[in-house]
N, C-alpha and C positions, 0 to 999 in steps of 0.2 A: 463327074461326080462319082465318088467311090461307092462300093457296096455298103459300107457302114453308114454313110449319109443317107443312102436310099432306104436302108433298113430302118434307121431312126425316123425317117419321114413316114414310112409305113406304120410304125408304132404310133407316131403322132396322129395319123389319120384314124387309126384304131381308137385312140383316146377320144378324138372328136366324135367318132361314131358312138362311143359309150356315153358321152355327154348327151347326144341326141336321144339315145335310149332312155336316159334318166329324165329328160324333158317330157318325152312321150309317156313314160311310166308315171311321172308325177300327175300329168293331166288325166291319164286313165285311172290312176288310183283315186283321185278326187271324184271322178265319175262313178267308179265302182262303189265307193263309200256312200255317195249320194243315192245310189240305187239300193241301199241297205246291205251292201257287201260287208262281210265279216273277215277280218284279218287273222291269220293263223301264223304261228312261228316267228313272232317278232324278235325273239332272242337270237336267232342265227343271222338276221339281216345285217347287223354291223360287222359280223365276221366275213360275210360275203363281200361287202363293200371294201373292207380292209384287204382281203385276199386278192380281189380283182384289181384293185389299185396298185398294190405291191407287185403284182404280176407284171404289169406294164413297166414299172420302174426296174424290176429285176431283168426284164428282157434287155433294156438299155444298159443297165449296170454290168451285167455279165459280159456283154460284148465290149464295153469300155475296159473292164478290169482284166479279162482274160484274153482279149483280142483273138477269138477263134477265127480260123480261116473260113472264108465263104466257099462252100462247095457247090458249084453250079447245079448239079443234078439234084442234090438234096434240097438246096435253097429254092430252086424253081418249083419243085414238086410240093414243097411245104407252102410256098406262096400260093400256089393254085388251091391247095387244101384250105388254107386260111381264108382265101376269098370265097371258096365254096361254103365254109362255115358261116360267113357273113350272110350269104344267100339263104342258107337254111334258117339262120336266126331271124332274118327279116320275113321269111315265109311264115314262120311261127307268129311273129308280131302281126303280120297282115291277116293271117287266118283268125287269130283271136280278136282282132279289131280293138274296140274300146275295152274289152275284157283283159287285154294283155297289160301286165305291169311286172316289175321285177320282184314284187312281194307276192305273198300267197294270200289272195283275197278272193273269196267266193261269194257270189250273189245268190242268196236263197231263191229257189224257184227256177233258176236257169240250169239247163242240162249241160253236162260236160261237152266240150267241143270234140267231135269225132271226124272232122274234115281236114283238108290240107295235109300237112305232115303227120297230124295226130291220127289219121286213119291207118298209118303204118306202125307207129309205136307211141307209147304214152308220153314220153318226155323228149321230144325231138330237140328242143332248145338245149337241153343238158348234153345231148350228143354233140351238138355244135360247140358248146363250151368245152367239153372234154377233148375233142379233137383239136380245137383251136389252142388249147393249153399245151399241146405238143407241137402243133404246126408253127404257131407264131414265133416262139423262141428258136425253133430249129431252122427257120429261114436263114439265120446267120450263125448256126452252130451253138446256140446257148442251151446245151443239153442239161446243165444243172438246173436251170430255171424250168425247163420242161419237166424234169423229174420231180423237183420240189413242188411245183404247182400241181402236178398230177396227183401226187400223194395227198397233199392238203385238200385239193378239190374233191378227191374221192371221199375223204372223211366228211367234208361239208355237204357234198351232194347226198350222202347216205342219210344225213339228218334232214336235208331239204326235201328229198323225194319222199321220205317217210311222212313228213309233215304235209306235203302236197297231196299225197295219196289219201291220207286221213281226211283232209279238208274236202277232197273230191267225193269221198265216200259219204260225207255228210250230205252232199247234194243228192246222191243216188238213193239214200235211205229215206228220203222224204217223199 
């Protein structure tokens, strides 16, 4: 099996992982709302879904269209980084437990989480997303996708983090 087929398989596994995240997120969203949770920033959510879906298709599309060479040193190191990003992502999900979901929902009366990766920095999941946005396409030399996603994701995360910080401040001010 060639490197392209293996790469596409890895992208497929990543897509399955995203679907699992959405299932977990949907369940946790229902729980959060049932606890009186308040959603913030609904306007940017469709853009996030669109960007992250297009990202996976772009990883495949660029490799199909431009046929970049697989460079073992870069590809292997980026694969290790991408897997590490998954580990960080799931550490975040595990740490937040039922409170984790891909939306911005805060439950009044609950303190912000300051354990797990959140003891080191405020938005560890977004670190994972940003690094994965470079690593995943670069496994097989899809630098255009890495660049385009990084630019668009930076714009979107600026909005998202501002929204999330404001939502979390509403918890701390009460």
